[in-house]
C-alpha positions, 0 to 999 in steps of 0.5 A, a space after each residue: 499498500 502506497 504512503 499519502 506522501 507518496 500518494 501526493 507526489 504521483 497525484 503532482 505527477 513528480 518525480 521523487 527528485 522534483 516532488 523533494 525539491 520542490 519540498 526544499 528536502 532530502 531525497 532519502 527523507 522523502 524515500 523514508 517517508 515513502 517508505 513509511 519508515 518516518 513521518 514527515 514531522 508537523 511542518 512537513 505534513 503542511 508543505 504536503 497538504 498545502 503541494 496537494 491543494 495548491 501546488 502552484 504556491 509551492 512552486 512559485 515559492 521557490 521558483 
C-alpha cells in the first residue's frame, strides 16, 4: 500500500527528485517517508498538504 506522501507526489505527476526539491528536503528523507520508515514532521506535513491543494503556491515560492 502506498504512503500518503507517495500518493500526493504521484497526483502532482512529480518524480521523487522533483518533489523533494519542491519541499526543500533531501531525496533520502522523501524516500524514507514514502517507504513508511519515518513520518514527516508537522511542518513538513503542512507543506505536503499545501502541495496537494495548491501546488502552484510552492512552485512559485521556489522559483
